[in-house]
C-alpha positions, 0 to 999 in steps of 0.5 A: 164258263159256269160248270163248277168242275170245268177247268175254265170255270169263271173264264169269259169267252167271245161267243161265236154261235150256237149249234146242236151236236149229238142231240145237245145244244152247244156253244162255240167260242173263242177263249182269251188266247183266241183259240176256238172251243165248243162246250155244252150250252148248259155249262155256260150262261149263254142260254136262258137260265134253267128255272130248276137250277135258279130255284135250287140255288146250288143246293141240288146237283141234278134234276129229279129226272136225271137222278131217277135215270141214274138210279135206273142205270145203277139198278141195271148194273146191280149191287 
């Protein structure tokens, strides 16, 4: 698990498979105790490395498109 705020960050797991759920790529796996779980693919290193995240080397907390969308949502909510 590679997501910095996930409680299982740094843990390894046995990969069962990949799937698409609610429009998002996910992985299914077994934790160290053999319990099944699901997580977004982007929270793991099971997929291809994201070129943006590789180039930012941890200095950026989100893609520009994600940050622009956040700004739009905040503008809708108001000051």
